[in-house]
A tleap script that builds the chain and sets N, CA, C and O, in Angstrom:
source leaprc.protein.ff14SB
mol = sequence {
  NMET ASN LEU TYR ILE LYS TYR VAL ASN ASN
  GLU ILE VAL ASN HIE PRO ILE LEU GLU SER
  ASN LEU TYR TYR THR ILE VAL ASN PHE ASN
  PRO ASP ALA LEU PRO GLY ASP LEU LYS LYS
  PHE GLU ARG ILE PRO THR PRO SER PRO SER
  GLY PRO TYR VAL ARG ILE GLU THR THR TYR
  THR LEU GLY ASP ASP ASP ILE VAL ARG ASP
  VAL HIE PHE GLU VAL GLU LEU THR ALA GLU
  GLU LYS ALA ALA LYS ILE ALA THR PHE LYS
  ALA ILE GLU HIE PRO ALA SER TRP THR PHE
  ASP GLU THR VAL CYS ALA TRP VAL PRO PRO
  VAL ALA TYR PRO THR ASP GLY LYS TYR TYR
  THR TRP ASN GLU GLU THR THR SER TRP VAL
  GLU ILE THR PRO ILE THR CGLU
}
set mol.1.N position { 5.549 -25.444 -6.211 }
set mol.1.CA position { 4.222 -24.882 -6.135 }
set mol.1.C position { 3.695 -24.718 -7.554 }
set mol.1.O position { 4.142 -23.833 -8.285 }
set mol.2.N position { 2.754 -25.559 -7.944 }
set mol.2.CA position { 2.143 -25.467 -9.255 }
set mol.2.C position { 0.974 -24.497 -9.215 }
set mol.2.O position { 0.216 -24.448 -8.246 }
set mol.3.N position { 0.847 -23.736 -10.278 }
set mol.3.CA position { -0.223 -22.760 -10.392 }
set mol.3.C position { -1.049 -23.035 -11.637 }
set mol.3.O position { -0.561 -23.598 -12.617 }
set mol.4.N position { -2.309 -22.629 -11.578 }
set mol.4.CA position { -3.226 -22.774 -12.701 }
set mol.4.C position { -4.046 -21.502 -12.786 }
set mol.4.O position { -4.100 -20.721 -11.837 }
set mol.5.N position { -4.691 -21.296 -13.944 }
set mol.5.CA position { -5.518 -20.105 -14.110 }
set mol.5.C position { -6.728 -20.464 -14.958 }
set mol.5.O position { -6.654 -21.321 -15.839 }
set mol.6.N position { -7.840 -19.799 -14.682 }
set mol.6.CA position { -9.068 -20.046 -15.445 }
set mol.6.C position { -8.910 -19.462 -16.848 }
set mol.6.O position { -8.353 -18.380 -17.036 }
set mol.7.N position { -9.417 -20.210 -17.819 }
set mol.7.CA position { -9.374 -19.798 -19.219 }
set mol.7.C position { -10.731 -20.154 -19.816 }
set mol.7.O position { -11.016 -21.322 -20.079 }
set mol.8.N position { -11.571 -19.129 -20.030 }
set mol.8.CA position { -12.948 -19.338 -20.460 }
set mol.8.C position { -13.221 -18.507 -21.716 }
set mol.8.O position { -12.926 -17.312 -21.758 }
set mol.9.N position { -13.784 -19.152 -22.732 }
set mol.9.CA position { -14.114 -18.468 -23.995 }
set mol.9.C position { -12.905 -17.726 -24.564 }
set mol.9.O position { -13.003 -16.569 -24.974 }
set mol.10.N position { -11.763 -18.418 -24.579 }
set mol.10.CA position { -10.510 -17.864 -25.115 }
set mol.10.C position { -10.033 -16.613 -24.380 }
set mol.10.O position { -9.337 -15.780 -24.958 }
set mol.11.N position { -10.407 -16.481 -23.106 }
set mol.11.CA position { -9.940 -15.355 -22.303 }
set mol.11.C position { -9.435 -15.843 -20.951 }
set mol.11.O position { -9.995 -16.755 -20.344 }
set mol.12.N position { -8.360 -15.206 -20.502 }
set mol.12.CA position { -7.796 -15.494 -19.185 }
set mol.12.C position { -8.668 -14.782 -18.153 }
set mol.12.O position { -8.952 -13.591 -18.284 }
set mol.13.N position { -9.089 -15.523 -17.123 }
set mol.13.CA position { -10.023 -14.997 -16.143 }
set mol.13.C position { -9.383 -15.033 -14.752 }
set mol.13.O position { -8.791 -16.037 -14.354 }
set mol.14.N position { -9.512 -13.935 -14.031 }
set mol.14.CA position { -9.046 -13.824 -12.644 }
set mol.14.C position { -7.535 -13.948 -12.526 }
set mol.14.O position { -6.801 -13.493 -13.403 }
set mol.15.N position { -7.068 -14.561 -11.444 }
set mol.15.CA position { -5.649 -14.642 -11.139 }
set mol.15.C position { -5.258 -16.097 -10.914 }
set mol.15.O position { -6.130 -16.952 -10.758 }
set mol.16.N position { -3.959 -16.391 -10.895 }
set mol.16.CA position { -3.509 -17.779 -10.693 }
set mol.16.C position { -4.040 -18.399 -9.396 }
set mol.16.O position { -4.284 -17.711 -8.404 }
set mol.17.N position { -4.205 -19.707 -9.442 }
set mol.17.CA position { -4.740 -20.484 -8.329 }
set mol.17.C position { -3.705 -21.537 -7.937 }
set mol.17.O position { -3.127 -22.190 -8.805 }
set mol.18.N position { -3.474 -21.702 -6.653 }
set mol.18.CA position { -2.571 -22.749 -6.177 }
set mol.18.C position { -3.176 -24.128 -6.435 }
set mol.18.O position { -4.374 -24.342 -6.244 }
set mol.19.N position { -2.331 -25.051 -6.871 }
set mol.19.CA position { -2.797 -26.415 -7.101 }
set mol.19.C position { -3.435 -27.004 -5.849 }
set mol.19.O position { -4.456 -27.685 -5.937 }
set mol.20.N position { -2.850 -26.750 -4.695 }
set mol.20.CA position { -3.385 -27.310 -3.450 }
set mol.20.C position { -4.821 -26.844 -3.201 }
set mol.20.O position { -5.623 -27.588 -2.635 }
set mol.21.N position { -5.150 -25.620 -3.619 }
set mol.21.CA position { -6.518 -25.126 -3.454 }
set mol.21.C position { -7.487 -25.843 -4.393 }
set mol.21.O position { -8.658 -26.025 -4.056 }
set mol.22.N position { -7.009 -26.246 -5.555 }
set mol.22.CA position { -7.890 -26.920 -6.517 }
set mol.22.C position { -8.337 -28.277 -6.001 }
set mol.22.O position { -9.433 -28.733 -6.325 }
set mol.23.N position { -7.508 -28.921 -5.210 }
set mol.23.CA position { -7.899 -30.213 -4.634 }
set mol.23.C position { -9.104 -30.049 -3.699 }
set mol.23.O position { -9.890 -30.979 -3.523 }
set mol.24.N position { -9.240 -28.856 -3.100 }
set mol.24.CA position { -10.364 -28.582 -2.199 }
set mol.24.C position { -11.617 -28.125 -2.946 }
set mol.24.O position { -12.735 -28.299 -2.459 }
set mol.25.N position { -11.426 -27.545 -4.119 }
set mol.25.CA position { -12.572 -26.946 -4.809 }
set mol.25.C position { -13.098 -27.757 -5.988 }
set mol.25.O position { -14.237 -27.560 -6.410 }
set mol.26.N position { -12.286 -28.665 -6.526 }
set mol.26.CA position { -12.720 -29.488 -7.661 }
set mol.26.C position { -12.675 -30.951 -7.238 }
set mol.26.O position { -11.618 -31.471 -6.881 }
set mol.27.N position { -13.804 -31.597 -7.279 }
set mol.27.CA position { -13.895 -33.016 -6.904 }
set mol.27.C position { -13.000 -33.828 -7.833 }
set mol.27.O position { -13.068 -33.685 -9.054 }
set mol.28.N position { -12.160 -34.683 -7.248 }
set mol.28.CA position { -11.242 -35.555 -7.996 }
set mol.28.C position { -10.307 -34.777 -8.928 }
set mol.28.O position { -10.024 -35.217 -10.043 }
set mol.29.N position { -9.837 -33.630 -8.467 }
set mol.29.CA position { -8.913 -32.836 -9.287 }
set mol.29.C position { -7.695 -33.658 -9.659 }
set mol.29.O position { -7.099 -34.324 -8.813 }
set mol.30.N position { -7.325 -33.607 -10.946 }
set mol.30.CA position { -6.173 -34.338 -11.465 }
set mol.30.C position { -5.370 -33.379 -12.330 }
set mol.30.O position { -5.842 -32.989 -13.398 }
set mol.31.N position { -4.164 -32.982 -11.903 }
set mol.31.CA position { -3.377 -32.024 -12.680 }
set mol.31.C position { -2.944 -32.562 -14.045 }
set mol.31.O position { -2.555 -31.788 -14.918 }
set mol.32.N position { -3.009 -33.879 -14.234 }
set mol.32.CA position { -2.643 -34.451 -15.534 }
set mol.32.C position { -3.830 -34.494 -16.496 }
set mol.32.O position { -3.663 -34.797 -17.678 }
set mol.33.N position { -5.019 -34.192 -15.995 }
set mol.33.CA position { -6.223 -34.160 -16.820 }
set mol.33.C position { -7.031 -32.938 -16.388 }
set mol.33.O position { -8.051 -33.063 -15.710 }
set mol.34.N position { -6.563 -31.760 -16.787 }
set mol.34.CA position { -7.177 -30.513 -16.340 }
set mol.34.C position { -8.572 -30.330 -16.922 }
set mol.34.O position { -8.824 -30.689 -18.073 }
set mol.35.N position { -9.466 -29.777 -16.134 }
set mol.35.CA position { -10.778 -29.408 -16.675 }
set mol.35.C position { -10.580 -28.410 -17.821 }
set mol.35.O position { -9.561 -27.722 -17.874 }
set mol.36.N position { -11.529 -28.333 -18.715 }
set mol.36.CA position { -11.407 -27.473 -19.899 }
set mol.36.C position { -11.240 -26.000 -19.613 }
set mol.36.O position { -10.755 -25.254 -20.464 }
set mol.37.N position { -11.636 -25.563 -18.419 }
set mol.37.CA position { -11.536 -24.139 -18.106 }
set mol.37.C position { -10.287 -23.781 -17.298 }
set mol.37.O position { -10.212 -22.689 -16.736 }
set mol.38.N position { -9.305 -24.688 -17.233 }
set mol.38.CA position { -8.048 -24.407 -16.519 }
set mol.38.C position { -6.847 -24.606 -17.430 }
set mol.38.O position { -6.823 -25.507 -18.267 }
set mol.39.N position { -5.853 -23.747 -17.249 }
set mol.39.CA position { -4.570 -23.862 -17.945 }
set mol.39.C position { -3.464 -23.818 -16.899 }
set mol.39.O position { -3.623 -23.235 -15.826 }
set mol.40.N position { -2.349 -24.439 -17.231 }
set mol.40.CA position { -1.173 -24.303 -16.365 }
set mol.40.C position { -0.707 -22.855 -16.422 }
set mol.40.O position { -0.860 -22.172 -17.435 }
set mol.41.N position { -0.129 -22.400 -15.297 }
set mol.41.CA position { 0.348 -21.025 -15.207 }
set mol.41.C position { 1.798 -21.036 -14.749 }
set mol.41.O position { 2.162 -21.769 -13.829 }
set mol.42.N position { 2.618 -20.223 -15.391 }
set mol.42.CA position { 4.034 -20.097 -15.017 }
set mol.42.C position { 4.309 -18.658 -14.617 }
set mol.42.O position { 4.135 -17.734 -15.411 }
set mol.43.N position { 4.743 -18.481 -13.371 }
set mol.43.CA position { 5.064 -17.149 -12.852 }
set mol.43.C position { 6.423 -16.710 -13.404 }
set mol.43.O position { 7.407 -17.445 -13.321 }
set mol.44.N position { 6.458 -15.521 -13.957 }
set mol.44.CA position { 7.699 -14.925 -14.456 }
set mol.44.C position { 8.096 -13.833 -13.455 }
set mol.44.O position { 7.281 -12.964 -13.147 }
set mol.45.N position { 9.323 -13.862 -12.946 }
set mol.45.CA position { 9.732 -12.855 -11.951 }
set mol.45.C position { 9.552 -11.429 -12.486 }
set mol.45.O position { 9.834 -11.141 -13.650 }
set mol.46.N position { 9.085 -10.567 -11.620 }
set mol.46.CA position { 8.879 -9.165 -11.990 }
set mol.46.C position { 10.229 -8.460 -12.056 }
set mol.46.O position { 10.997 -8.520 -11.097 }
set mol.47.N position { 10.533 -7.793 -13.170 }
set mol.47.CA position { 11.804 -7.067 -13.252 }
set mol.47.C position { 11.762 -5.791 -12.420 }
set mol.47.O position { 10.692 -5.312 -12.046 }
set mol.48.N position { 12.924 -5.260 -12.144 }
set mol.48.CA position { 12.999 -3.976 -11.446 }
set mol.48.C position { 12.692 -2.864 -12.435 }
set mol.48.O position { 13.023 -2.974 -13.616 }
set mol.49.N position { 12.067 -1.803 -11.968 }
set mol.49.CA position { 11.814 -0.672 -12.874 }
set mol.49.C position { 13.129 -0.081 -13.366 }
set mol.49.O position { 14.139 -0.134 -12.663 }
set mol.50.N position { 13.119 0.480 -14.566 }
set mol.50.CA position { 14.339 1.044 -15.144 }
set mol.50.C position { 14.681 2.413 -14.572 }
set mol.50.O position { 15.771 2.931 -14.816 }
set mol.51.N position { 13.778 2.993 -13.828 }
set mol.51.CA position { 14.032 4.311 -13.245 }
set mol.51.C position { 13.016 4.618 -12.164 }
set mol.51.O position { 12.102 3.830 -11.920 }
set mol.52.N position { 13.177 5.768 -11.515 }
set mol.52.CA position { 12.307 6.079 -10.386 }
set mol.52.C position { 10.894 6.521 -10.774 }
set mol.52.O position { 10.006 6.574 -9.923 }
set mol.53.N position { 10.687 6.833 -12.037 }
set mol.53.CA position { 9.397 7.381 -12.426 }
set mol.53.C position { 8.624 6.468 -13.382 }
set mol.53.O position { 7.870 6.931 -14.238 }
set mol.54.N position { 8.829 5.186 -13.215 }
set mol.54.CA position { 8.047 4.185 -13.941 }
set mol.54.C position { 7.592 3.139 -12.933 }
set mol.54.O position { 8.200 2.966 -11.876 }
set mol.55.N position { 6.519 2.449 -13.277 }
set mol.55.CA position { 6.059 1.334 -12.456 }
set mol.55.C position { 5.898 0.128 -13.368 }
set mol.55.O position { 5.708 0.263 -14.576 }
set mol.56.N position { 5.976 -1.046 -12.771 }
set mol.56.CA position { 5.806 -2.289 -13.515 }
set mol.56.C position { 4.351 -2.730 -13.391 }
set mol.56.O position { 3.813 -2.830 -12.288 }
set mol.57.N position { 3.733 -2.988 -14.515 }
set mol.57.CA position { 2.389 -3.549 -14.530 }
set mol.57.C position { 2.479 -4.943 -15.133 }
set mol.57.O position { 3.428 -5.261 -15.850 }
set mol.58.N position { 1.481 -5.771 -14.835 }
set mol.58.CA position { 1.519 -7.167 -15.256 }
set mol.58.C position { 0.183 -7.570 -15.857 }
set mol.58.O position { -0.882 -7.200 -15.363 }
set mol.59.N position { 0.266 -8.328 -16.921 }
set mol.59.CA position { -0.905 -8.960 -17.506 }
set mol.59.C position { -0.520 -10.411 -17.759 }
set mol.59.O position { 0.588 -10.819 -17.410 }
set mol.60.N position { -1.393 -11.186 -18.348 }
set mol.60.CA position { -1.122 -12.593 -18.618 }
set mol.60.C position { -1.304 -12.868 -20.101 }
set mol.60.O position { -2.081 -12.193 -20.777 }
set mol.61.N position { -0.580 -13.866 -20.604 }
set mol.61.CA position { -0.754 -14.270 -21.992 }
set mol.61.C position { -0.630 -15.784 -22.105 }
set mol.61.O position { 0.116 -16.417 -21.357 }
set mol.62.N position { -1.370 -16.353 -23.048 }
set mol.62.CA position { -1.309 -17.782 -23.320 }
set mol.62.C position { -0.271 -18.017 -24.398 }
set mol.62.O position { -0.366 -17.468 -25.496 }
set mol.63.N position { 0.731 -18.844 -24.077 }
set mol.63.CA position { 1.794 -19.138 -25.028 }
set mol.63.C position { 1.403 -20.246 -25.994 }
set mol.63.O position { 0.395 -20.927 -25.802 }
set mol.64.N position { 2.218 -20.421 -27.043 }
set mol.64.CA position { 2.002 -21.478 -28.033 }
set mol.64.C position { 2.045 -22.863 -27.402 }
set mol.64.O position { 1.497 -23.817 -27.955 }
set mol.65.N position { 2.697 -22.976 -26.243 }
set mol.65.CA position { 2.801 -24.262 -25.545 }
set mol.65.C position { 1.618 -24.508 -24.604 }
set mol.65.O position { 1.640 -25.449 -23.810 }
set mol.66.N position { 0.582 -23.660 -24.692 }
set mol.66.CA position { -0.650 -23.793 -23.914 }
set mol.66.C position { -0.444 -23.508 -22.418 }
set mol.66.O position { -1.214 -23.984 -21.584 }
set mol.67.N position { 0.581 -22.743 -22.086 }
set mol.67.CA position { 0.846 -22.332 -20.705 }
set mol.67.C position { 0.664 -20.820 -20.629 }
set mol.67.O position { 1.161 -20.081 -21.480 }
set mol.68.N position { -0.050 -20.370 -19.608 }
set mol.68.CA position { -0.249 -18.940 -19.386 }
set mol.68.C position { 0.911 -18.421 -18.543 }
set mol.68.O position { 1.331 -19.065 -17.582 }
set mol.69.N position { 1.426 -17.239 -18.918 }
set mol.69.CA position { 2.561 -16.644 -18.203 }
set mol.69.C position { 2.303 -15.159 -17.944 }
set mol.69.O position { 1.487 -14.520 -18.606 }
set mol.70.N position { 3.031 -14.640 -16.956 }
set mol.70.CA position { 3.037 -13.202 -16.705 }
set mol.70.C position { 3.699 -12.492 -17.875 }
set mol.70.O position { 4.626 -13.013 -18.495 }
set mol.71.N position { 3.208 -11.297 -18.163 }
set mol.71.CA position { 3.874 -10.390 -19.094 }
set mol.71.C position { 4.004 -9.073 -18.344 }
set mol.71.O position { 3.001 -8.471 -17.959 }
set mol.72.N position { 5.241 -8.623 -18.135 }
set mol.72.CA position { 5.500 -7.397 -17.376 }
set mol.72.C position { 5.863 -6.275 -18.342 }
set mol.72.O position { 6.541 -6.498 -19.345 }
set mol.73.N position { 5.405 -5.072 -18.027 }
set mol.73.CA position { 5.756 -3.923 -18.854 }
set mol.73.C position { 5.794 -2.674 -17.983 }
set mol.73.O position { 5.144 -2.596 -16.940 }
set mol.74.N position { 6.570 -1.705 -18.439 }
set mol.74.CA position { 6.710 -0.466 -17.682 }
set mol.74.C position { 5.686 0.569 -18.147 }
set mol.74.O position { 5.340 0.651 -19.325 }
set mol.75.N position { 5.220 1.349 -17.185 }
set mol.75.CA position { 4.313 2.456 -17.462 }
set mol.75.C position { 4.905 3.686 -16.794 }
set mol.75.O position { 5.206 3.671 -15.601 }
set mol.76.N position { 5.071 4.755 -17.573 }
set mol.76.CA position { 5.580 5.998 -16.980 }
set mol.76.C position { 4.545 6.587 -16.038 }
set mol.76.O position { 3.343 6.541 -16.299 }
set mol.77.N position { 5.037 7.141 -14.936 }
set mol.77.CA position { 4.141 7.825 -14.008 }
set mol.77.C position { 3.578 9.068 -14.679 }
set mol.77.O position { 4.252 9.711 -15.483 }
set mol.78.N position { 2.351 9.396 -14.346 }
set mol.78.CA position { 1.785 10.645 -14.842 }
set mol.78.C position { 2.498 11.803 -14.149 }
set mol.78.O position { 3.224 11.599 -13.175 }
set mol.79.N position { 2.292 12.999 -14.647 }
set mol.79.CA position { 2.910 14.174 -14.029 }
set mol.79.C position { 2.469 14.298 -12.571 }
set mol.79.O position { 3.263 14.671 -11.708 }
set mol.80.N position { 1.201 13.984 -12.300 }
set mol.80.CA position { 0.687 14.070 -10.933 }
set mol.80.C position { 1.325 13.005 -10.040 }
set mol.80.O position { 1.691 13.286 -8.898 }
set mol.81.N position { 1.457 11.777 -10.565 }
set mol.81.CA position { 2.084 10.691 -9.787 }
set mol.81.C position { 3.547 11.014 -9.503 }
set mol.81.O position { 4.035 10.787 -8.395 }
set mol.82.N position { 4.244 11.543 -10.506 }
set mol.82.CA position { 5.656 11.902 -10.333 }
set mol.82.C position { 5.800 12.997 -9.277 }
set mol.82.O position { 6.670 12.918 -8.409 }
set mol.83.N position { 4.947 14.016 -9.352 }
set mol.83.CA position { 5.003 15.110 -8.369 }
set mol.83.C position { 4.719 14.595 -6.961 }
set mol.83.O position { 5.367 15.017 -6.004 }
set mol.84.N position { 3.756 13.687 -6.831 }
set mol.84.CA position { 3.433 13.121 -5.513 }
set mol.84.C position { 4.595 12.297 -4.977 }
set mol.84.O position { 4.895 12.351 -3.785 }
set mol.85.N position { 5.252 11.534 -5.847 }
set mol.85.CA position { 6.394 10.718 -5.410 }
set mol.85.C position { 7.540 11.622 -4.954 }
set mol.85.O position { 8.159 11.375 -3.919 }
set mol.86.N position { 7.813 12.657 -5.721 }
set mol.86.CA position { 8.880 13.599 -5.353 }
set mol.86.C position { 8.551 14.255 -4.016 }
set mol.86.O position { 9.425 14.376 -3.157 }
set mol.87.N position { 7.316 14.675 -3.833 }
set mol.87.CA position { 6.916 15.312 -2.571 }
set mol.87.C position { 7.086 14.361 -1.395 }
set mol.87.O position { 7.530 14.766 -0.320 }
set mol.88.N position { 6.735 13.104 -1.599 }
set mol.88.CA position { 6.878 12.098 -0.534 }
set mol.88.C position { 8.344 11.938 -0.160 }
set mol.88.O position { 8.679 11.914 1.025 }
set mol.89.N position { 9.219 11.829 -1.150 }
set mol.89.CA position { 10.647 11.639 -0.869 }
set mol.89.C position { 11.272 12.897 -0.283 }
set mol.89.O position { 12.147 12.806 0.578 }
set mol.90.N position { 10.841 14.056 -0.731 }
set mol.90.CA position { 11.380 15.303 -0.172 }
set mol.90.C position { 10.990 15.472 1.294 }
set mol.90.O position { 11.686 16.156 2.044 }
set mol.91.N position { 9.892 14.857 1.704 }
set mol.91.CA position { 9.438 14.959 3.093 }
set mol.91.C position { 10.205 14.037 4.036 }
set mol.91.O position { 10.067 14.147 5.254 }
set mol.92.N position { 11.009 13.132 3.489 }
set mol.92.CA position { 11.782 12.200 4.316 }
set mol.92.C position { 12.869 12.974 5.077 }
set mol.92.O position { 13.565 13.817 4.511 }
set mol.93.N position { 12.991 12.668 6.360 }
set mol.93.CA position { 14.032 13.317 7.163 }
set mol.93.C position { 15.399 12.952 6.595 }
set mol.93.O position { 15.643 11.802 6.230 }
set mol.94.N position { 16.284 13.938 6.525 }
set mol.94.CA position { 17.607 13.725 5.925 }
set mol.94.C position { 18.604 14.698 6.551 }
set mol.94.O position { 18.213 15.724 7.108 }
set mol.95.N position { 19.894 14.371 6.456 }
set mol.95.CA position { 20.909 15.300 6.961 }
set mol.95.C position { 20.853 16.625 6.195 }
set mol.95.O position { 20.565 16.642 4.998 }
set mol.96.N position { 21.123 17.703 6.872 }
set mol.96.CA position { 21.022 19.044 6.283 }
set mol.96.C position { 21.953 19.243 5.088 }
set mol.96.O position { 21.640 20.009 4.176 }
set mol.97.N position { 23.093 18.555 5.090 }
set mol.97.CA position { 24.055 18.759 4.011 }
set mol.97.C position { 23.704 17.996 2.729 }
set mol.97.O position { 24.321 18.225 1.688 }
set mol.98.N position { 22.741 17.112 2.793 }
set mol.98.CA position { 22.367 16.319 1.618 }
set mol.98.C position { 21.448 17.129 0.712 }
set mol.98.O position { 20.718 18.007 1.172 }
set mol.99.N position { 21.494 16.823 -0.576 }
set mol.99.CA position { 20.646 17.507 -1.552 }
set mol.99.C position { 19.728 16.494 -2.227 }
set mol.99.O position { 20.048 15.311 -2.340 }
set mol.100.N position { 18.590 16.990 -2.667 }
set mol.100.CA position { 17.649 16.103 -3.350 }
set mol.100.C position { 18.001 16.064 -4.830 }
set mol.100.O position { 18.091 17.103 -5.483 }
set mol.101.N position { 18.199 14.859 -5.353 }
set mol.101.CA position { 18.492 14.661 -6.773 }
set mol.101.C position { 17.225 14.122 -7.439 }
set mol.101.O position { 16.868 12.955 -7.273 }
set mol.102.N position { 16.563 14.980 -8.184 }
set mol.102.CA position { 15.294 14.606 -8.801 }
set mol.102.C position { 15.465 13.514 -9.858 }
set mol.102.O position { 14.528 12.757 -10.113 }
set mol.103.N position { 16.636 13.421 -10.473 }
set mol.103.CA position { 16.823 12.404 -11.522 }
set mol.103.C position { 16.772 10.992 -10.968 }
set mol.103.O position { 16.402 10.062 -11.685 }
set mol.104.N position { 17.140 10.813 -9.697 }
set mol.104.CA position { 17.075 9.489 -9.070 }
set mol.104.C position { 16.035 9.434 -7.957 }
set mol.104.O position { 15.826 8.383 -7.351 }
set mol.105.N position { 15.389 10.555 -7.689 }
set mol.105.CA position { 14.359 10.684 -6.650 }
set mol.105.C position { 14.900 10.207 -5.300 }
set mol.105.O position { 14.339 9.309 -4.673 }
set mol.106.N position { 15.998 10.825 -4.869 }
set mol.106.CA position { 16.632 10.419 -3.616 }
set mol.106.C position { 17.464 11.570 -3.049 }
set mol.106.O position { 17.913 12.463 -3.768 }
set mol.107.N position { 17.647 11.510 -1.725 }
set mol.107.CA position { 18.553 12.436 -1.061 }
set mol.107.C position { 19.975 11.910 -1.244 }
set mol.107.O position { 20.234 10.723 -1.046 }
set mol.108.N position { 20.884 12.787 -1.619 }
set mol.108.CA position { 22.252 12.391 -1.958 }
set mol.108.C position { 23.234 13.129 -1.055 }
set mol.108.O position { 23.147 14.347 -0.898 }
set mol.109.N position { 24.172 12.384 -0.459 }
set mol.109.CA position { 25.163 13.042 0.400 }
set mol.109.C position { 26.185 13.806 -0.449 }
set mol.109.O position { 26.363 13.510 -1.631 }
set mol.110.N position { 26.853 14.793 0.162 }
set mol.110.CA position { 27.867 15.545 -0.581 }
set mol.110.C position { 29.118 14.713 -0.873 }
set mol.110.O position { 29.928 15.076 -1.726 }
set mol.111.N position { 29.266 13.602 -0.160 }
set mol.111.CA position { 30.391 12.688 -0.362 }
set mol.111.C position { 29.806 11.299 -0.597 }
set mol.111.O position { 28.989 10.828 0.194 }
set mol.112.N position { 30.214 10.649 -1.665 }
set mol.112.CA position { 29.671 9.330 -1.999 }
set mol.112.C position { 30.006 8.303 -0.919 }
set mol.112.O position { 31.057 8.369 -0.282 }
set mol.113.N position { 29.094 7.358 -0.730 }
set mol.113.CA position { 29.314 6.274 0.230 }
set mol.113.C position { 30.522 5.457 -0.214 }
set mol.113.O position { 30.617 5.112 -1.392 }
set mol.114.N position { 31.456 5.134 0.695 }
set mol.114.CA position { 32.650 4.354 0.325 }
set mol.114.C position { 32.270 2.982 -0.254 }
set mol.114.O position { 31.271 2.376 0.133 }
set mol.115.N position { 33.087 2.526 -1.174 }
set mol.115.CA position { 32.815 1.252 -1.848 }
set mol.115.C position { 33.839 0.183 -1.487 }
set mol.115.O position { 34.107 -0.718 -2.281 }
set mol.116.N position { 34.411 0.282 -0.288 }
set mol.116.CA position { 35.451 -0.676 0.111 }
set mol.116.C position { 34.904 -1.902 0.835 }
set mol.116.O position { 35.668 -2.736 1.320 }
set mol.117.N position { 33.562 -2.009 0.905 }
set mol.117.CA position { 32.951 -3.177 1.538 }
set mol.117.C position { 32.765 -3.052 3.042 }
set mol.117.O position { 32.195 -3.948 3.664 }
set mol.118.N position { 33.227 -1.974 3.635 }
set mol.118.CA position { 33.050 -1.756 5.072 }
set mol.118.C position { 31.723 -1.040 5.305 }
set mol.118.O position { 31.075 -0.600 4.355 }
set mol.119.N position { 31.318 -0.923 6.576 }
set mol.119.CA position { 30.073 -0.256 6.935 }
set mol.119.C position { 30.365 1.136 7.484 }
set mol.119.O position { 31.324 1.351 8.226 }
set mol.120.N position { 29.502 2.076 7.091 }
set mol.120.CA position { 29.710 3.464 7.488 }
set mol.120.C position { 28.405 4.096 7.938 }
set mol.120.O position { 27.312 3.646 7.592 }
set mol.121.N position { 28.558 5.161 8.724 }
set mol.121.CA position { 27.424 5.992 9.103 }
set mol.121.C position { 27.794 7.431 8.765 }
set mol.121.O position { 28.971 7.791 8.740 }
set mol.122.N position { 26.790 8.238 8.508 }
set mol.122.CA position { 27.033 9.629 8.129 }
set mol.122.C position { 27.232 10.495 9.367 }
set mol.122.O position { 26.460 10.407 10.321 }
set mol.123.N position { 28.269 11.333 9.350 }
set mol.123.CA position { 28.531 12.296 10.423 }
set mol.123.C position { 28.254 13.678 9.845 }
set mol.123.O position { 29.016 14.184 9.020 }
set mol.124.N position { 27.166 14.276 10.282 }
set mol.124.CA position { 26.765 15.576 9.737 }
set mol.124.C position { 27.719 16.697 10.146 }
set mol.124.O position { 27.923 17.643 9.385 }
set mol.125.N position { 28.309 16.600 11.352 }
set mol.125.CA position { 29.229 17.649 11.807 }
set mol.125.C position { 30.460 17.754 10.915 }
set mol.125.O position { 30.930 18.854 10.625 }
set mol.126.N position { 30.978 16.613 10.484 }
set mol.126.CA position { 32.179 16.623 9.634 }
set mol.126.C position { 31.825 16.431 8.163 }
set mol.126.O position { 32.710 16.426 7.307 }
set mol.127.N position { 30.557 16.275 7.872 }
set mol.127.CA position { 30.049 15.942 6.533 }
set mol.127.C position { 30.922 14.877 5.863 }
set mol.127.O position { 31.461 15.054 4.770 }
set mol.128.N position { 31.025 13.762 6.587 }
set mol.128.CA position { 31.832 12.652 6.064 }
set mol.128.C position { 31.273 11.326 6.585 }
set mol.128.O position { 30.496 11.285 7.539 }
set mol.129.N position { 31.688 10.265 5.938 }
set mol.129.CA position { 31.319 8.914 6.363 }
set mol.129.C position { 32.304 8.441 7.413 }
set mol.129.O position { 33.514 8.620 7.271 }
set mol.130.N position { 31.778 7.837 8.467 }
set mol.130.CA position { 32.613 7.329 9.556 }
set mol.130.C position { 32.412 5.822 9.605 }
set mol.130.O position { 31.285 5.331 9.656 }
set mol.131.N position { 33.521 5.104 9.590 }
set mol.131.CA position { 33.437 3.635 9.595 }
set mol.131.C position { 32.811 3.143 10.899 }
set mol.131.O position { 33.110 3.643 11.984 }
set mol.132.N position { 31.935 2.151 10.760 }
set mol.132.CA position { 31.330 1.487 11.900 }
set mol.132.C position { 32.140 0.233 12.167 }
set mol.132.O position { 32.307 -0.606 11.282 }
set mol.133.N position { 32.641 0.107 13.385 }
set mol.133.CA position { 33.421 -1.083 13.739 }
set mol.133.C position { 32.495 -2.158 14.283 }
set mol.133.O position { 31.819 -1.943 15.289 }
set mol.134.N position { 32.455 -3.315 13.627 }
set mol.134.CA position { 31.576 -4.377 14.116 }
set mol.134.C position { 32.010 -4.847 15.497 }
set mol.134.O position { 33.198 -4.864 15.819 }
set mol.135.N position { 31.030 -5.227 16.305 }
set mol.135.CA position { 31.303 -5.780 17.642 }
set mol.135.C position { 31.553 -7.269 17.466 }
set mol.135.O position { 30.727 -7.983 16.898 }
set mol.136.N position { 32.678 -7.727 17.948 }
set mol.136.CA position { 32.976 -9.170 17.892 }
set mol.136.C position { 33.105 -9.692 19.291 }
set mol.136.O position { 33.616 -9.018 20.185 }
set mol.137.N position { 32.637 -10.897 19.469 }
set mol.137.CA position { 32.722 -11.492 20.807 }
set mol.137.C position { 33.639 -12.672 20.795 }
set mol.137.O position { 33.840 -13.308 21.829 }
savepdb mol mol.pdb
quit
């Protein structure tokens, strides 16, 4: 899937366009002879945020090779955004024995989930993980 983006007066305009759409909108579109207002675009995968209280934002930049690419960067949540996120997660139904860990913005069980590769479900009565036995036929 080839992508292109408008580039007018030395500025990136709008968002990437699928090559297949350009065949419908530009008469005799030829990807080897792009109109002056189009540049090739390369999508860069969005990284995961480094923590629960940042978000990834994206802009575009034109490289020395004349290809426009995504540029991703983290933005810290404002105090209001952080408080709203915490409130949303605290409202999630959870077992009574679990505690909210604000550093990871998640409900945490009193006993860590086993790491032996098996599947488990939480038993609130015993406050422990109980192995789930897969059904085989």
